[in-house]
C-alpha positions in Angstrom: -27.2 58.0 111.0 -26.2 54.9 111.2 -23.7 54.7 108.4 -21.8 57.7 109.5 -21.5 56.2 112.7 -20.0 52.9 111.1 -17.5 55.2 108.8 -16.7 56.9 111.7 -15.8 54.0 113.6 -13.9 52.3 111.2 -11.7 55.2 110.4 -11.2 55.7 114.0 -10.3 51.6 114.5 -7.9 51.6 111.1 -4.5 51.8 112.2 -6.2 52.7 115.5 -4.3 55.4 117.5 -2.2 57.0 115.1 -2.3 60.2 114.1 -5.4 61.4 111.3 -3.2 62.2 108.8 -1.1 59.4 109.3 -4.1 57.2 108.5 -5.0 59.4 105.2 -1.1 58.6 103.6 -1.5 55.1 103.9 -4.8 55.7 102.3 -3.4 57.6 100.0 -0.7 55.4 98.8 -3.2 51.9 98.9 -5.2 54.1 96.1 -1.8 55.4 93.9 -0.6 52.0 93.8 -2.7 50.4 91.3 -3.1 53.5 89.2 0.8 54.1 89.4 1.0 50.5 88.2 -1.3 50.9 85.2 0.3 54.5 84.3 3.7 54.0 86.0 4.6 50.6 84.7 6.4 48.2 87.8 9.5 49.3 87.5 8.7 53.1 88.7 5.5 51.6 91.2 8.1 49.4 92.3 10.4 52.4 94.1 7.1 54.0 95.2 6.4 51.4 97.1 9.6 51.2 98.5 9.2 55.1 99.2 6.1 54.5 101.1 7.4 51.2 103.1 10.4 53.2 104.3 7.6 55.9 105.2 6.5 53.3 107.5 9.7 53.2 109.2 10.5 56.7 109.8 7.0 56.7 111.3 7.5 53.9 113.4 6.8 55.7 117.2 3.5 56.9 115.2 2.2 53.6 114.2 4.4 50.0 114.1 5.3 49.4 111.1 3.8 46.0 110.7 0.5 46.9 110.2 1.0 50.1 107.3 4.0 47.6 105.9 2.0 44.5 106.1 -1.3 46.1 103.7 1.4 47.3 101.5 3.2 44.3 101.0 -0.5 42.4 100.9 -1.6 45.1 97.9 1.8 44.4 95.7 1.1 40.5 96.4 -2.6 40.9 95.0 -1.2 43.7 92.3 1.6 40.8 91.3 4.4 42.8 91.4 5.5 39.4 93.3 3.8 36.5 94.0 3.4 34.3 97.2 6.0 31.9 97.0 8.3 34.7 96.1 7.9 36.1 99.3 8.6 32.6 101.1 11.8 32.0 99.3 12.8 35.2 100.4 11.6 34.3 104.3 13.8 30.9 103.8 16.4 32.7 102.7 17.0 34.4 105.6 15.3 31.8 108.1 18.7 31.7 109.9 17.4 35.8 111.0 14.7 34.6 111.9 15.5 31.8 114.2 17.9 34.5 116.0 15.1 36.6 116.4 13.3 34.2 118.0 15.3 32.7 119.8 18.7 34.3 120.9 17.0 37.5 122.0 14.5 35.5 124.1 17.7 33.8 126.1 19.4 37.5 126.2 16.2 38.5 128.6 16.8 35.6 130.6 20.2 37.2 131.0 19.1 40.6 132.1 19.5 40.1 136.0 23.2 39.5 135.5 23.6 42.0 132.3 21.8 44.5 134.8 24.4 43.8 137.1 27.7 44.2 135.1 26.8 47.0 133.6 25.4 48.9 136.6 28.9 48.5 138.0 30.5 49.8 134.5 28.6 52.8 134.4 28.7 53.8 138.3 32.4 53.3 138.2 33.0 55.0 135.0 32.5 58.5 135.9 33.9 60.1 132.4 31.2 60.3 130.0 33.7 60.1 126.7 35.2 57.1 128.0 31.9 55.1 129.0 30.7 56.3 124.9 34.0 54.7 124.5 33.7 51.3 126.3 30.5 51.0 125.3 31.3 51.7 120.4 34.0 49.2 121.4 32.3 46.0 123.4 29.7 46.8 120.7 32.5 46.2 117.8 34.3 43.5 119.7 31.4 41.5 120.0 29.7 42.1 117.1 32.8 40.6 115.4 32.4 37.4 117.1 28.5 36.7 118.0 26.2 38.7 115.5 24.8 42.4 115.8 21.7 41.6 116.6 22.2 39.6 119.6 24.5 42.5 121.1 21.9 45.0 120.1 19.3 42.7 121.8 22.0 43.1 124.8 22.0 47.0 125.0 18.4 47.1 124.6 17.7 44.8 127.7 20.4 46.6 129.5 19.1 50.4 128.5 15.3 49.3 129.6 16.5 47.8 133.0 18.7 51.8 134.1 15.4 53.5 132.5 12.3 51.5 134.3 15.0 51.7 137.5 15.1 55.5 137.5 11.4 56.0 136.0 10.2 54.6 138.6 11.2 56.8 141.5 11.1 59.8 139.3 7.1 58.8 139.4 7.6 58.8 143.3 7.3 55.2 144.1 9.7 53.5 146.4 12.8 51.3 144.3 10.9 48.0 145.4 8.0 48.6 144.6 6.5 46.1 142.1 4.0 47.0 139.1 5.3 50.5 137.8 5.0 51.2 134.5 7.9 52.9 133.0 6.3 53.4 129.1 4.3 56.5 130.7 4.9 59.4 132.1 1.4 60.9 133.8 3.0 60.2 137.4 6.2 61.6 136.9 6.6 63.8 139.7 7.2 68.0 137.8 10.7 67.8 139.7 12.3 65.2 138.5 11.1 66.0 134.8 14.3 67.4 133.5 16.6 64.7 135.3 14.0 62.2 133.2 14.7 64.2 129.9 18.4 64.3 130.8 18.5 60.4 131.8 17.2 59.9 127.9 19.5 61.7 126.3 22.4 60.2 128.2 20.9 56.9 127.5 20.4 57.7 123.8 23.7 58.9 123.0 25.4 55.2 124.4 22.7 52.9 123.0 23.6 55.0 118.9 27.7 54.5 120.2 27.4 50.5 121.1 24.6 50.5 118.4 27.6 51.9 115.4 30.1 49.9 117.1 28.2 46.6 116.4 28.6 47.9 112.6 32.0 48.7 112.9 33.0 45.0 114.2 30.3 43.5 112.2 32.2 44.1 109.0 35.3 42.4 110.0 34.7 39.0 110.2 32.5 36.1 108.6 30.6 35.9 111.2 29.4 39.2 112.2 27.0 40.2 109.9 24.5 37.4 108.3 25.8 38.6 104.6 28.9 38.0 105.6 29.2 34.4 106.0 27.2 34.7 102.2 29.7 36.9 100.7 32.5 34.1 102.6 31.4 31.1 101.1 30.8 32.5 96.9 34.5 33.9 97.4 35.9 30.6 99.4 37.2 32.5 102.2 37.9 31.0 105.8 37.4 33.3 109.3 40.7 33.7 109.0 41.4 34.6 105.1 38.2 37.0 105.1 39.5 39.3 108.6 42.6 39.4 106.4 40.9 40.4 102.7 39.2 42.9 104.6 41.8 44.2 107.1 42.9 47.0 104.6 39.6 48.6 105.0 38.4 47.5 108.0 41.2 48.4 110.5 41.0 51.5 109.5 37.2 51.8 109.9 37.6 50.8 113.2 40.0 53.5 114.2 38.2 56.1 113.0 35.2 55.1 114.0 36.4 55.0 117.6 38.4 58.2 116.9 34.2 59.6 115.6 32.7 58.1 118.8 34.8 60.4 121.2 35.2 63.5 119.3 31.2 62.8 119.5 31.3 63.2 122.9 34.0 66.3 123.6 32.0 67.9 121.0 28.3 67.4 122.3 26.6 67.8 118.8 23.5 66.3 117.1 22.5 64.9 120.6 25.6 63.5 121.9 27.5 64.8 124.8 24.6 63.7 127.7 25.9 63.2 131.0 24.0 61.6 133.9 22.2 63.7 135.9 23.5 63.4 139.5 20.4 62.8 141.2 20.0 59.6 138.4 23.4 58.4 139.8 22.0 58.3 143.0 19.2 56.4 142.6 21.1 53.9 140.2 23.6 53.6 144.1 21.0 53.0 146.1 19.6 50.5 143.2 22.9 48.2 143.2 23.1 48.7 147.0 19.3 47.4 147.6 19.9 44.4 145.2 23.0 43.4 147.0 21.4 43.3 150.4 18.3 41.3 148.7 20.3 39.1 147.2 19.5 35.7 148.3 21.7 32.2 147.6 18.9 31.7 145.0 19.6 34.7 143.5 23.4 34.7 143.6 23.2 31.3 142.3 20.9 32.4 139.2 23.6 35.1 139.0 26.3 32.3 138.7 24.3 30.3 136.5 23.6 33.4 133.7 27.3 34.2 134.3 28.5 30.6 133.0 25.5 30.4 130.7 26.9 33.6 128.9 30.3 32.1 128.3 28.9 29.1 126.5 27.1 31.7 124.7 30.4 33.3 123.9 31.9 30.3 123.0 29.1 28.6 120.5 28.8 31.9 118.6 32.5 32.9 118.4 33.1 28.9 117.3 30.2 29.0 115.2 28.9 25.6 116.9 25.0 26.1 115.2 23.0 28.3 113.5 22.8 31.0 115.7 19.2 30.6 116.4 19.3 27.4 117.5 21.9 28.7 119.7 19.8 30.6 121.3 17.3 28.6 121.6 20.0 26.5 124.3 20.6 29.1 125.7 16.9 29.4 126.9 16.8 25.8 127.4 19.9 25.6 130.1 19.0 29.4 131.6 15.3 28.5 131.9 16.1 24.8 133.6 18.6 25.4 136.3 16.8 28.9 136.9 13.7 26.8 137.7 12.0 28.8 134.9 9.1 26.7 134.2 5.5 28.1 134.1 4.8 28.5 130.5 3.3 32.2 131.2 6.9 33.1 132.7 8.3 31.8 129.2 5.8 34.0 127.6 7.2 37.6 128.5 10.4 36.6 127.2 9.0 36.4 123.2 7.0 39.9 123.8 9.8 41.6 122.1 11.3 40.3 119.5 8.4 38.2 117.7 6.3 41.6 116.6 10.0 42.3 114.8 9.9 38.7 113.5 6.8 39.5 112.1 8.1 42.8 110.8 10.8 41.5 109.2 8.8 38.8 107.0 6.6 42.0 105.7 10.3 43.2 104.6 11.4 40.2 102.9 8.1 41.0 100.8 9.4 44.1 99.8 13.0 42.8 99.0 11.0 40.2 97.0 9.2 42.7 95.0 12.7 44.3 94.6 14.0 41.0 93.5 10.7 40.4 90.6 10.8 43.7 89.3 14.7 44.1 89.1 14.7 47.6 90.7 18.7 47.3 91.3 20.0 45.5 87.8 20.4 49.0 86.1 23.0 49.8 89.3 24.6 46.2 88.6 25.3 46.6 85.2 26.4 50.3 85.2 29.0 49.8 87.7 30.2 46.6 86.1 30.5 48.1 82.6 32.6 50.9 84.1 37.1 50.7 84.3 37.8 47.5 86.1 40.3 50.3 88.0 37.4 52.3 89.4 35.2 49.6 90.1 35.9 48.8 93.3 34.8 52.1 94.1 32.1 52.5 92.8 30.8 48.9 93.7 31.4 50.2 97.3 29.0 53.2 96.8 26.4 51.9 94.7 26.3 48.8 97.6 25.8 51.8 100.1 24.0 53.9 98.7 21.3 51.0 98.2 21.4 49.7 101.5 20.5 52.7 103.2 17.8 52.4 100.9 17.0 48.8 100.9 18.7 45.9 103.2 22.2 45.8 103.1 21.7 41.7 103.7 19.6 41.5 100.7 21.8 44.7 98.4 24.8 41.9 99.1 23.0 39.3 97.9 22.0 40.2 94.9 26.0 41.7 94.3 27.5 38.2 95.6 25.4 36.2 93.5 25.9 38.5 90.2 30.1 39.7 90.9 30.3 35.2 90.7 28.3 34.7 87.7 30.5 37.2 85.9 33.6 35.2 87.4 32.4 32.1 86.3 31.3 33.2 83.1 35.1 34.4 82.6 34.0 37.8 82.5 36.3 39.2 85.0 39.5 37.8 86.8 39.7 36.6 89.8 41.9 39.4 91.7 38.9 41.7 90.7 36.4 39.4 91.7 38.4 39.7 95.1 38.4 43.2 94.7 34.7 43.1 94.2 33.8 41.2 97.2 35.9 43.7 99.4 34.0 46.5 97.8 30.0 44.4 98.3 30.9 43.6 101.9 32.3 47.1 103.4 30.0 49.2 101.2 27.1 46.9 102.6 27.8 47.0 106.4 29.2 50.7 106.6 27.6 53.6 104.2 24.2 51.5 105.5 24.4 52.9 109.2 22.7 56.1 107.8 19.3 55.1 108.1 17.5 52.2 110.7 15.9 50.5 107.1 19.9 49.9 105.8 20.2 47.1 109.0 18.5 44.4 110.5 20.3 45.2 114.3 19.2 49.2 113.6 16.0 48.7 112.7 15.2 46.2 115.7 16.6 49.0 117.9 14.1 51.4 116.4 10.9 49.2 116.8 11.8 47.7 120.5 10.6 48.8 122.9 13.5 51.0 124.3 13.0 53.7 121.0 9.6 55.1 122.8 11.0 55.5 126.0 13.7 57.6 125.6 12.3 59.3 122.5 14.9 57.4 119.5 12.8 58.3 116.3 13.8 57.2 112.5 14.6 61.2 112.1 16.9 61.0 115.3 18.5 57.7 114.5 19.2 58.9 111.3 20.6 62.5 112.7 23.1 60.8 115.4 24.1 58.5 112.7 25.2 61.2 110.3 28.9 61.7 111.5 29.1 58.2 111.4 27.7 57.9 108.0 30.3 60.2 107.1 33.4 59.0 108.2 32.7 55.5 107.8 31.5 56.4 104.1 34.9 58.5 103.4 37.5 55.7 105.2 35.9 53.0 103.4 35.7 54.8 100.3 39.5 56.0 100.6 40.3 52.1 101.9 38.9 50.5 99.0 40.5 52.7 96.3 43.6 52.8 97.7 43.9 49.5 99.7 43.1 46.5 97.9 
C-alpha cells in the first residue's frame, strides 16, 4: 500500500498538472533515446531528439517546455551526444541574446504605462480593423529593423496583456478601479460577457500575429534586426548601409508583399484573422482611458514624461548600436526606476518574472543546438547544396536554410552556414561574387521561412511561452496555422528574389 501510494504520488508530482498522456510521452522519450542510440546511432537519435524537443514546444500550453525539454537535454549530455563544455560554449556564443532577455524585457516592463497609454489611443482612434492590423504589422517591421525583434515582441506582449486584463476585470463583474484581480482565470467571468471575451481574444490574437510577423519582415533588412544578421555582416565585411542595400532586392519586395498579405487576411477573415473589437470591449477601454486620465496625478504625468524620454533614449541607443542590446536594457531599467522612484527590491523583482523562465528555456535550447553541432546533423545538407551548380546554389541555400530554420533555430542555422561559406571562400573554392549571393540567401533564408513555426524564431518562441499566449489561447498549432499564409508568401517572394534579383 505504501509503495503503491508513493508511486502514485511520484506520478502525480511528475510534471504537475499536465495530462497523463503527456507525462507518459515524455517518459517514453527518455526510455527510447538510449535504445535508439545503441540501435540506430547518434545521427538518427539526434534527429529523434530534435523531434521530441519540438513536441515539448508544440505542447507549451500543456506544460512549460523548460522541464520536459530540460530532461531531454540532460539525458543527451549523459548519453554523450554533447558535452557540458559544448553547451556552455553555445550559451556563451549567444550571451547577447541572454542579456537581452534578462534586461531589455524587464526594461519594457517599466514602460508599460506609457505603452498602454499610446496603444490605447491608437486602438480607440483607429476604427478600421484592417488599418489597425496594417499599422501593427508595419510598426513591428520598422521597429525591428532598427531595434530588435525580441524587444518589439516584448512591447506587443506588454500592451496586449494590459488590454486583456482591463476588460477581463470588467467581464468578471469587477469595477475598473478594483485591485488584485486575477485575469488568468475565467471562473469568475459573467455568462453574458463570455462571448465578448472570446471575440476580444480572437481580436488580440490576430493583432499580435500581424505584429510578430512584422518583426520578421523588418528584422531581415538590417544588420541589427536579428542576432544572426550581425554575425553574417561581420563575416561578409558589410557595414549597416551595405548590408541594407545588398539585401534590398529581396527584402523590399518581401516587405511589400508581407504587408499586402496582412491586408488580404483581414479582408478575407480566414485562418483566425478578421476578428473585430466588440463594442462592449471598446466601451470598457474608452471608460478605462477616461478614468486613467481623470485619476492621473502630477506624479503620474511626470512618470509618463520620464517613460517617453527614456523610450527616445532607447531608440537612439539601439539604432546606433551604442552597446550590446542587453546592456542598453539594463541602462533603461536604471533610468526608469531611478527617476520614477521604484527603489524597493520586491517592486523590481516583478519585472523579471516574464523573461527569466524563457531565458532558462533558451539555455536548454542551446543544449539541443550543441547536439546538432556535435553530431553534424546539418552537414549532409550543406555538402549537397555546395555540390550543386552555381546558378542554383543561392536558391537552394535559401530553401535549405529556411527548412532547417523551421526545425531548429535561425540563429544557429545562419551561424553554421555562414561559417561554412566563409571557409569555402577563404579556401578559394568559391568566388567573392558567389559568396555575396550565398550570404544574401543565408540571411533571407533563415529569417523569412522560419516564421512557419515558433521554434524558428526566438521572438515567436518568446511569444508562445509568454504570459500572453494562454490568455488569448495562442497555442503552437494555432501559431503555425495563422503564420501559414505569411510563410507561403514570404518563402515564394524571397526565393524568387534570391534566384532572379541578386
